C-alpha distance (Angstrom), angle and dihedral (degrees) to the residues before:
residue distance angle dihedral
M1 . . .
K2 3.81 . .
D3 3.76 122.1 .
K4 3.77 116.2 -106.7
V5 3.78 115.4 -109.6
N6 3.77 113.8 -128.4
S7 3.79 108.4 -146.4
C8 3.79 93.7 -176.9
T9 3.79 107.1 95.1
P10 3.80 129.7 177.8
A11 3.81 88.8 -108.7
S12 3.80 92.8 56.5
N13 3.80 89.9 47.4
A14 3.80 89.7 52.9
V15 3.81 92.5 49.8
Y16 3.81 91.6 49.2
G17 3.81 91.0 46.3
L18 3.80 93.5 50.9
G19 3.79 89.9 45.9
L20 3.80 90.4 50.4
I21 3.80 92.0 51.3
G22 3.81 92.9 45.9
A23 3.79 93.6 47.0
A24 3.80 91.9 46.8
I25 3.80 91.2 51.6
Y26 3.80 91.3 48.3
Y27 3.81 97.1 46.3
I28 3.81 94.7 42.5
S29 3.81 93.5 46.4
T30 3.82 90.8 53.3
A31 3.83 93.7 46.2
T32 3.78 116.4 116.3
C33 3.81 96.7 -159.4
F34 3.79 140.8 12.9
W35 3.81 95.8 -91.5
M36 3.78 91.9 49.2
G37 3.81 86.5 54.7
V38 3.81 90.1 52.1
L39 3.81 89.7 48.8
G40 3.81 88.7 48.0
F41 3.79 91.1 54.9
L42 3.80 90.6 50.4
K43 3.80 89.4 50.1
A44 3.80 89.3 50.6
I45 3.79 90.2 57.5
V46 3.81 92.1 57.3
W47 3.84 98.6 35.9
P48 3.83 94.0 126.4
L49 3.81 89.2 62.6
F50 3.81 90.5 56.6
L51 3.80 90.4 47.2
V52 3.81 93.6 52.4
L53 3.81 93.2 44.8
E54 3.80 92.5 52.2
A55 3.82 91.1 45.7
L56 3.81 90.4 52.6
K57 3.82 90.9 48.3
A58 3.80 90.2 51.3
L59 3.80 91.1 49.9
G60 3.78 91.2 49.4
A61 3.77 94.3 -120.1
């Protein structure tokens, strides 16, 4: 049986972590109330999804 390949490297974790922090700062700083800040933090957790969706829209897929 072949060994499983782990595609999650420390470098990718660091990039995601920095992106999470940056997105959280952006969304929370633009929030107009407490609950918009909470929503902003939740958006920051899933920021790669937004990035991929916008890239696919731009490519016309």
